[in-house]
BAKE-494938 format. One record per residue (C-alpha): x, y, z. Coordinates in nm, 4 decimals, always signed. Layout:
N
<r px="X" py="Y" pz="Z"/>
...
! end
This chain:
154
<r px="-0.0094" py="-0.0106" pz="+0.0006"/>
<r px="+0.1411" py="+0.3439" pz="-0.1054"/>
<r px="+0.2090" py="+0.6148" pz="+0.1740"/>
<r px="+0.0175" py="+0.9209" pz="+0.1170"/>
<r px="+0.2414" py="+1.2376" pz="+0.1002"/>
<r px="+0.1582" py="+1.6033" pz="+0.1226"/>
<r px="+0.3244" py="+1.9099" pz="-0.0103"/>
<r px="+0.5718" py="+1.9339" pz="+0.2871"/>
<r px="+0.6878" py="+1.5655" pz="+0.2101"/>
<r px="+0.7282" py="+1.6763" pz="-0.1471"/>
<r px="+0.9374" py="+1.9594" pz="-0.0587"/>
<r px="+1.1617" py="+1.7587" pz="+0.1650"/>
<r px="+1.1937" py="+1.4937" pz="-0.1116"/>
<r px="+1.2873" py="+1.7524" pz="-0.3692"/>
<r px="+1.5488" py="+1.9142" pz="-0.1374"/>
<r px="+1.6866" py="+1.5631" pz="-0.0735"/>
<r px="+1.7093" py="+1.4750" pz="-0.4281"/>
<r px="+1.8743" py="+1.8068" pz="-0.5183"/>
<r px="+2.1423" py="+1.7757" pz="-0.2397"/>
<r px="+2.1451" py="+1.4522" pz="-0.0498"/>
<r px="+2.4109" py="+1.5506" pz="+0.1855"/>
<r px="+2.2181" py="+1.8378" pz="+0.3399"/>
<r px="+2.2321" py="+1.8481" pz="+0.7327"/>
<r px="+1.8628" py="+1.8097" pz="+0.8694"/>
<r px="+1.8775" py="+2.1857" pz="+1.0046"/>
<r px="+1.9540" py="+2.3068" pz="+0.6458"/>
<r px="+1.7046" py="+2.0635" pz="+0.4730"/>
<r px="+1.4357" py="+2.2106" pz="+0.7284"/>
<r px="+1.5086" py="+2.5520" pz="+0.6437"/>
<r px="+1.5040" py="+2.4994" pz="+0.2659"/>
<r px="+1.1837" py="+2.3138" pz="+0.2821"/>
<r px="+1.0332" py="+2.5866" pz="+0.5146"/>
<r px="+0.9607" py="+2.3642" pz="+0.8265"/>
<r px="+1.1051" py="+2.3339" pz="+1.1671"/>
<r px="+1.3860" py="+2.1015" pz="+1.2581"/>
<r px="+1.1423" py="+1.8902" pz="+1.4721"/>
<r px="+0.8878" py="+1.8573" pz="+1.1852"/>
<r px="+1.1728" py="+1.7804" pz="+0.9278"/>
<r px="+1.3094" py="+1.4815" pz="+1.1626"/>
<r px="+0.9503" py="+1.3438" pz="+1.2126"/>
<r px="+0.8584" py="+1.3675" pz="+0.8437"/>
<r px="+1.1918" py="+1.1872" pz="+0.7401"/>
<r px="+1.1584" py="+0.9280" pz="+0.9963"/>
<r px="+0.7950" py="+0.8587" pz="+0.8675"/>
<r px="+0.9151" py="+0.8567" pz="+0.5080"/>
<r px="+1.2140" py="+0.6187" pz="+0.5969"/>
<r px="+0.9835" py="+0.3980" pz="+0.7982"/>
<r px="+0.7478" py="+0.3747" pz="+0.4901"/>
<r px="+1.0383" py="+0.2861" pz="+0.2664"/>
<r px="+1.0136" py="+0.6015" pz="+0.0538"/>
<r px="+1.3567" py="+0.7129" pz="+0.1713"/>
<r px="+1.6118" py="+0.4193" pz="+0.1751"/>
<r px="+1.9443" py="+0.4124" pz="+0.3389"/>
<r px="+2.2179" py="+0.6472" pz="+0.2270"/>
<r px="+2.4831" py="+0.5043" pz="-0.0001"/>
<r px="+2.7835" py="+0.6145" pz="-0.1781"/>
<r px="+2.7838" py="+0.6832" pz="-0.5413"/>
<r px="+3.1100" py="+0.5719" pz="-0.7118"/>
<r px="+3.2379" py="+0.7499" pz="-1.0295"/>
<r px="+3.3896" py="+0.4267" pz="-1.1959"/>
<r px="+3.5574" py="+0.6453" pz="-1.4531"/>
<r px="+3.7393" py="+0.8230" pz="-1.1883"/>
<r px="+3.8792" py="+0.4919" pz="-1.0716"/>
<r px="+3.9920" py="+0.4063" pz="-1.4366"/>
<r px="+3.7055" py="+0.2232" pz="-1.5737"/>
<r px="+3.6321" py="+0.3679" pz="-1.9039"/>
<r px="+3.4205" py="+0.1138" pz="-2.0645"/>
<r px="+3.0629" py="+0.0155" pz="-1.9544"/>
<r px="+2.8579" py="-0.2373" pz="-2.1349"/>
<r px="+2.4979" py="-0.3592" pz="-2.0773"/>
<r px="+2.4787" py="-0.7351" pz="-2.1650"/>
<r px="+2.1247" py="-0.8618" pz="-2.2245"/>
<r px="+2.0812" py="-1.2255" pz="-2.2088"/>
<r px="+1.8258" py="-1.4850" pz="-2.2984"/>
<r px="+1.8557" py="-1.7929" pz="-2.0947"/>
<r px="+1.8076" py="-2.1537" pz="-2.1980"/>
<r px="+1.5091" py="-2.2196" pz="-1.9594"/>
<r px="+1.5032" py="-2.6024" pz="-2.0148"/>
<r px="+1.6558" py="-2.6099" pz="-1.6649"/>
<r px="+1.4473" py="-2.5029" pz="-1.3939"/>
<r px="+1.7374" py="-2.3688" pz="-1.1988"/>
<r px="+1.8743" py="-2.1619" pz="-1.5184"/>
<r px="+1.7907" py="-1.8247" pz="-1.3570"/>
<r px="+1.9417" py="-1.9115" pz="-1.0130"/>
<r px="+2.2647" py="-2.0578" pz="-1.1419"/>
<r px="+2.3190" py="-1.7978" pz="-1.4028"/>
<r px="+2.2591" py="-1.5084" pz="-1.1458"/>
<r px="+2.4860" py="-1.7065" pz="-0.8770"/>
<r px="+2.7675" py="-1.7067" pz="-1.1377"/>
<r px="+2.7127" py="-1.3467" pz="-1.2530"/>
<r px="+2.7504" py="-1.2464" pz="-0.8852"/>
<r px="+3.0938" py="-1.3826" pz="-0.8906"/>
<r px="+3.2300" py="-1.1576" pz="-1.1495"/>
<r px="+3.3798" py="-0.8645" pz="-0.9853"/>
<r px="+3.3294" py="-0.6328" pz="-1.2948"/>
<r px="+2.9605" py="-0.6858" pz="-1.2860"/>
<r px="+2.8048" py="-0.3968" pz="-1.1047"/>
<r px="+2.4347" py="-0.4562" pz="-1.1726"/>
<r px="+2.1949" py="-0.7503" pz="-1.2332"/>
<r px="+1.8498" py="-0.7115" pz="-1.3367"/>
<r px="+1.5754" py="-0.9646" pz="-1.4351"/>
<r px="+1.2994" py="-0.9015" pz="-1.6936"/>
<r px="+0.9915" py="-1.0551" pz="-1.8118"/>
<r px="+0.9955" py="-1.0819" pz="-2.2041"/>
<r px="+1.2497" py="-1.1794" pz="-2.4507"/>
<r px="+1.5364" py="-1.0611" pz="-2.2633"/>
<r px="+1.5622" py="-1.2602" pz="-1.9238"/>
<r px="+1.8586" py="-1.0980" pz="-1.7456"/>
<r px="+2.0787" py="-0.7737" pz="-1.7875"/>
<r px="+2.4140" py="-0.7272" pz="-1.6609"/>
<r px="+2.6012" py="-0.4063" pz="-1.6393"/>
<r px="+2.9768" py="-0.4595" pz="-1.6829"/>
<r px="+3.2703" py="-0.2062" pz="-1.6261"/>
<r px="+3.6284" py="-0.2540" pz="-1.7581"/>
<r px="+3.9283" py="-0.0522" pz="-1.7559"/>
<r px="+3.9530" py="-0.0628" pz="-2.1603"/>
<r px="+3.8532" py="-0.2796" pz="-2.4484"/>
<r px="+4.1315" py="-0.5199" pz="-2.3823"/>
<r px="+4.0129" py="-0.5575" pz="-2.0316"/>
<r px="+3.6534" py="-0.5984" pz="-2.1253"/>
<r px="+3.7372" py="-0.8635" pz="-2.3856"/>
<r px="+3.9170" py="-1.0543" pz="-2.1192"/>
<r px="+3.6306" py="-1.0293" pz="-1.8717"/>
<r px="+3.3896" py="-1.1280" pz="-2.1513"/>
<r px="+3.5696" py="-1.4209" pz="-2.2835"/>
<r px="+3.6740" py="-1.5637" pz="-1.9454"/>
<r px="+3.4008" py="-1.4836" pz="-1.7081"/>
<r px="+3.0856" py="-1.3837" pz="-1.8948"/>
<r px="+3.0706" py="-1.6576" pz="-2.1638"/>
<r px="+3.1280" py="-1.9036" pz="-1.9166"/>
<r px="+2.8181" py="-1.8308" pz="-1.7264"/>
<r px="+2.5601" py="-2.1199" pz="-1.7427"/>
<r px="+2.2364" py="-2.1391" pz="-1.9440"/>
<r px="+2.3079" py="-1.8723" pz="-2.2176"/>
<r px="+2.1135" py="-1.8987" pz="-2.5201"/>
<r px="+2.1635" py="-1.5612" pz="-2.6593"/>
<r px="+2.3735" py="-1.2382" pz="-2.5726"/>
<r px="+2.3133" py="-0.8777" pz="-2.6808"/>
<r px="+2.5767" py="-0.6044" pz="-2.6053"/>
<r px="+2.5080" py="-0.2515" pz="-2.5798"/>
<r px="+2.8058" py="-0.0292" pz="-2.5120"/>
<r px="+2.7536" py="+0.2838" pz="-2.3383"/>
<r px="+2.8528" py="+0.5855" pz="-2.5165"/>
<r px="+2.7151" py="+0.8661" pz="-2.3009"/>
<r px="+2.4819" py="+0.9168" pz="-2.0012"/>
<r px="+2.2348" py="+1.1901" pz="-2.0916"/>
<r px="+2.0327" py="+1.1930" pz="-1.7806"/>
<r px="+2.1044" py="+0.9782" pz="-1.4530"/>
<r px="+1.8601" py="+1.1445" pz="-1.2005"/>
<r px="+1.6628" py="+0.9717" pz="-0.9314"/>
<r px="+1.4161" py="+1.2674" pz="-0.9221"/>
<r px="+1.0396" py="+1.1932" pz="-0.9238"/>
<r px="+0.7701" py="+1.4100" pz="-1.0515"/>
<r px="+0.6573" py="+1.5125" pz="-0.6978"/>
! end
């Protein structure tokens, strides 16, 4: 069941999205509420799961990973454990930074990072192609990120 939010909650959420590291007092001031109201509202939004735990956002390129590829897999589903075994194997590949499952023609998407094309080729040949139950693979190489925004229309 979705939580009902009001204009105050929306202002708090917009401010958090714009500047996640704001201190609560600054957040309260920007949203036009008291610090106590801000704390209560944030606690309620966290308890409802609207606001999740804070986490670091890593810029992989700053660490020397220049290549990012999205691999879309169709699995051979004749084995009832195909999904579980494929995902278990994919979790063991350090260069896989994201795993998503889908309904439709594509079953799983892996987001893979590499230092350069030679490194990607090595990861692809030695780690990705050895994953179990692959029926088909499609690779999409990231050229540019135009928008990477968690903002919601609130």
